[in-house]
N, C-alpha and C positions, 0 to 999 in steps of 0.2 A: 484509774488515778492519773492526773495530769502532772507529768514530771516537768520540772523547771527546764527550760530550753538549754541552758548551759550544762546542767547536770546530765541531761539526756545526750548532748553532743559529745562531751568529753569523757564520760564515764559509761553510761548504760549502752549507748549505741556502739561505742568503740569496743567494749568488752564483749558484747553480744556478737559483733562481727568477727572478732578473733576466734571466739569459741565456736561459732558456726563454721568457720573455715577450717579449724584445726582440731577441735576437741570433741565434736559430736560423737564419733565412734567410741571414744573413751568414756563419755557420759553413759552411753548405752551399755557398755561393758560393765561399768560399776553398778549401775542400777539393776541390770539383769542378775549380776552376782548376788546383790543384796536381796532381790526378790526370790531367787532360788533358795537362799538361806532362810528367809521368812517362811517359804513354802515347806521347807524341811521341818520347820518348827510347828507347822500346821496352822499358821495364821490364816484367817479367812481372806479369800480373793487373791492370795499371793500367787497361786498357780496361774490364775487368769492374767495377773500382772506380768508374769514371765512371758506368756504367749503374746500378750499385747506389745511388750517391749521388743520382742523379736520381730514382730511384724512392723511396728512403727519405725524401727531403725532402717528399714528398706525404703522409706518414703522421705522426701525432702522436708526439712523443717522450714517454717516461714522465716522470712527476713525480719529484721527488727521493726516493730511498729509502735512499741511503747506499751502495748497491752500486757506483754510479758516482759519482765525486767531482765531476765537472763535465760540461758538455755534450759536450765533445770525447770523453771516455771513454764517455759514454752513446751517442753516435753509433757509436763503435768497437764497443761491445758489440752494438748492433743489426746492424751489418755482419757481425760474426763469427757471430752467431746465425743469420742468414738467408742469408748469402752465403759463409760460411766464413772461417776465419782467414787464409788466404792473400790473399783479397781485402781483408779488413780491414787486414792488415799492409802491403799494397802501398802504400796512400796515406800510410803513416807513414814511408816511406823518406826520410831526410834532413829530416823535418819535426819541428819542435819546437813545443810549446805557446807558446813565446816569440814566434816570428814569426807563428804562427797567431792567437794571441789579439790581438796588436797590430794585425794586419791587420783582424781582425773589428772591433775597437774603432774604428779609424780609419774604416772603411767605414760603421759605424753613425753615428758623429759627423758624417761627411760628409752622409749622408742627412738627419739631423736638422737640420743647419745649412742645407742647401738648403731645407728646409721653412720654417724660421724666416725665411730671406731672402725667401721668397715673401710671408710676412706683412708684412715690412718694406716691400717694394715696393708691396704693396696699401695700406699706410698712406700712403706717399708719394703714390700715385696719388689717394687720397682727399683729401689735403691740397691737391694741385694743383687738384682739382675744386672744393673749397671756396673756394680762392683766386679761381678764376674767378667763382664765384657772388657773392662779397662784394667784387668789384673796386671799388676807390675808396671803400669804406666807411671813414670816418675813425675813428681811435682815438687816445686820449692814452696814450702809453707812459711807463713809469717808469724812472728810474735812482735808485739808493740809496733805493728804496721811496717815492719822491716823484714827482709828475707832472713830466715832463721836456720832451718835445716831441711834437707830433702826428705821426702816421704814418697808414698805412692797413692794414686787416686783411690785404689780400692781400700787402702788403710784409712784414708780420710773418710770415705763413704761408710766404712764399717763403724767408724767412730760416731758418725751422725746417726746411723741405725741404732747403735747402742743407746744413744741419748733418747731417740724416739721410742725405744722399747720401754724405757722408764716412764715416758709420758703415757704410754699405753697402760702400764701398771697403775699409774696415778689415776687414770680415768676408770679403770676397773674398780679401784678402791672407792672412788667417788660414786660410781654407779651402784655399788653395793649399798650405800646409804640412801641413795635416791630410790632404789628398788625395794622399798618397804611400804606396806599398806597402812593408811590411817583408817580405812573403812571399819565401821563399828565403834569408833570413838565418839560418835554423835557430836553434840555441841562442844564438849570438852570433858565431861564426867563419865562417858561411857554409855552404851546403848542400854535402855531399860529392858530389852528383850535378851534372852540368853543366846545371842548369836555367837557362832564359833569364828572368832576373828582370824585364826590361823587358816581355817577353811576358806574364808573370804579372800585372804591373801593368795592362797594357792589357786583359787578360781580365776584370779586376775594375773597370774604369772609372776607375782612378787616373790621375793626370797622369804619374807616373813612380815608380820605386822610390826608397826612401831608400837612397842609394848605399852608405854604410859599413854593414856588417852589424851591428857593435856598436851604432852609432848607431840603427839601425833598431829594435832591441829595447830599448834602454836610455834613449833621450832622452825628455824630458817637455815640451820647449819648445813643441811643437805645442799641447798642452793649455793652457799658460800664455798663448800668443798668442790662442787662441780665447777664453779667459776674459777676457783684457784687452779684446778687441774687444766682447764682450758687456757688460763693465763700462762702456765708453764709451757704448754704446747706452743702457744704463740711465740714465746721467747725462743724456743728451739727452732721453729721454722724461720723466724726472723734472722737468726744467726746463719743458718744455711743459705738463705736467700741473699744475705749481705755478701757472703763469699762468692756466690754465683754471679752477682752483679759486678763484683771486683774483677773476676776472671773475664766476664763478658766485656767489660770496659777495656781490657787489655787484648781482646781477641782470642783469649784462651778458652772461652766457652761460647759457642754459637747457638743462639736460640732458633728454634724451628721457624720457618717462614710464616706459617699460619699463626704464630704467637708473637710476631714482631710487627712493628709499624714503621713506616717511613716518615721523614720529616716533611712538613709543609713548605719549607724554605730551602733545605739543603738536600739535594737529590742523592748525595752519596751515602746518606745515613740510613741504617736500619736499626731501630731502637729496640732493646730487649724488654718491651713493656710488660710482658707477662710476669717477669720477675718483680717489677715495680708494683704491679697491682696485687700480686700475691703477698708482697711485704706489707702493703697497706692493710690487707685483710688480717695479716698476722698481728699488725700493730693494734687494730681494733679488737682483736681477740685478747690482747694483753690489757686493754683498758677497761674491760667490762667488770672486773671484780669490785672496783671501787663503788659502782652503783649498788651492787648487792650488799656490800658492807654498810653503806649509808642507809639502805632500806631496813637493815637490822638494828642500826645504832639507835639507842634510846627508845626502841619500840618495846612496850611492856610485853612480858612473856605471854600474857593472856590475850594479846591483840594480834590476830592473825592477818589483818587487812594488808599490811605491807608485805606479808609473806605469801600472798595469793597471787592475784593478777599483777601486783607490783614487781614480783620476781620472775613471773613466767615469761612476760614479753621480753625483758632484757636477756634472760637465759636463752630464749628461742632465737633472739638476734645473734647471740654469741655462737650458738651451735650452727647457725646459717653461715656466718662469716668464717667459722672454723672449717666447714665443709668446702667453702670457696678457696681458702688458703691451701688446703690439702690437695684439692683437685688441680688447681693451677700449678702448684709446685710439682706434682707428679707429671702433669703434661709437659712442663718445661724440661724435666729430666728425660722423659721418654722421647721427646721430639728434638732435643738439643744434642750437641756433640762437643766434646772436648778436643782441643787442638794441642797435641803433645808438645810440639816445638815451642809454642807460646808458653806452655806451663813451665818450661825449663829455661826460659830466657835469662833468669836471674841466677842460674847455677854458676858458681864461681869458686875459686879456692877459699874465699872468705866464708862461704856458706858451710864449708867443711872444716873450718878452723878448729872446732872442738875435737875433731879426729886427730889433728896434728898434736894437740895437747896430750891426748891419750897415748899416741905413739911414743912421745918423749917420756911420759910417765912409765910406760911399759919397759922402756930402755933404762930406767933407773933414775931419771931426772925428777927431783922433787916437784910436786904439783905446782906450787906457786912460781917456781923458777920456769917450769914448762909454759905456764900461762904467760909469763913476761916475755919469754923468747918468741912465742907465737905472735903476741901483740907487736913485738918489734919487727917481725918478719912480714907484716902486712904493709901494703897490699901485695898479693901475689904469693905469699908464703915461700919466700926464697930459701932454698935448702941450706945455703951456706950460713944463713943467720940462725937456722934451727940446729945446725950441727948434725945433719943426717945426709945420707947419700940421696941424690936426686931420684934414682931408680927406685930406691926403697920408699921414698915419700910418695911417688906417683902410684906405686903398687898399693900402698896402704890407703891412699886417698880416693881410690876408685869408688864409684857409686855402688857397684856390685858388692864391694867389700863392706861399705857402710851398711847396706841392708842386711848382709849375711851375719854381721856381728850383733844384730838386734833380734835374736830369736827368743826374747823373754815373752812371757804371757802378755798378749795384746800388743806386742811390738810390731815393727814394720818388716821383720824378717819374713821370707817366703813361707816357712813352715808355720810361724806364728799367725800369719794372715790366713792361711788355709784353715788352721784350727779355729780362728775367730769367725770365719765364714760358716763353718759347721755349727758353732754354738749359736750364731745369729739365726741360722735357719731353724734350729731347734726351738729358740725362743719364739720366733714367729709362728712356728707350727703350734706350739702350746697356746699362744694367745689366740690364734685362729680357731682352734678347737674350743677354747673357753667361750669365745664370742658366739660360735655356732651353737653351743649348748644353751646359752642364754636365749638366743633367738628361737631355738626349738621349743624351749619351755614356754615362751610367750605365745608362739603359734599353737601349741598344744592347749594352753589355757583358753584361747579363743575358741577352739573346737569344743571344749567342755561347755563354754557358755552357749554355744549355738545348739548343742545336741543333748546336753545333760537334762534328764527329766527331773522335775521338781522333787519327786519322792526319793531320788537317789541320794545317798549320803556320800561322804568323802571317799570311802573305799570304792563305791561304784564309779565315782568320777575318775579315780585313778585307773581303775581297770578299763573303763571306756577310753580314756586317753591313751593307754598303752596299746589298745587294739587299733584305734583310729589314727594314731600318730606314729605308727611304726616307720612309715616312709620318711618321717621328719626327724627321726632319731639321729643324733650326731655322736661320734665317739667322744667320750669324756676328755677333759683336758689331760694332756700327757704330763 
């Protein structure tokens, strides 16, 4: 067939190129799993198709020539040429590109999301390591862009890690919906052969099948949910990077030499460009969800076109910029250094004014009156205007005293911070174990696909996986 040049350039060649670069292993996984299931049902030539697919996946597929419109038909052409049309046709029984493509897309997004989550966990681990190294280092934090109250760097970093732990949880929830198999749904009404869709899902390392066969090939909410989780992560990273840039501009955070650039005109300058580029990537991460929403908007539920390649490339781009933002941020923290003196330049009696109010209230002064007295004693908090002894005020207003009085859950007190560090380590350990378990399940499924014999059923597959995958087993989430 002679394709129109415009259609060939902007649709067929582009999609073929992306699939050949990124999706070929997933196509072979899905086709092999389906052929194994047909062989279990005893369909003719399905066993030969399993062997053919396992051999063909070791060989390079041709580039786009126009003879085959997509990767699926390219694989079909290779099977037919080298193993015969009956073998090539065997794997197509009851199979549609609808359920095949969506299975491949979900598997690819699952693997990319698992990789990104590994980067996120490494950033959280770096933040906790940095928090331990700067434990107790004081810093004046801002509200409304003005100096507000003192805190400590580890208290700040523990707050950031807590936010990123919720981003991790959001990605786990999104991944749970991505990680479901459409295979066996066929075009939309279900496969005409009695395939076990739960077995197909297990063979590919998915959590479960998408139960309704129309929903399996038509829904796009899994893409929206993943984009939403990535958007939230982008916002979290952007806020951290904005603070780091603020401190870098004041000399309170120094970026590593290999992550900064000089000026083309001003020889005295070293610019913290790694933070700027990381924030650009975080901004791009935040802007991606709109594309996915628009692709779903006004699309009939029975039309999957906008939910196939239309969402895959934008999501792939989001996952890439997400990895970039995470890695650059981690490098900036690991190679950078805080300057304690610069962090405390704004420490003044005014920053501790709320403590003076509390002192007067503890001495029996009504709160509103105490507030008025402190306002009237500024700047400097003159003791004679507060009605207290100078020595008593100085003792009460010490930074050590400020921290010690804040031993509430999550507070800046030393004991509260130590408790928060332990809880953060526990959260990170649990998320690390959960991610390792998901990765192990996918690795184990790929072993099944490579070594499972066509006549073996699900029980045999599980037993084989337990034996062959013992070294891959991770401890379950704590």
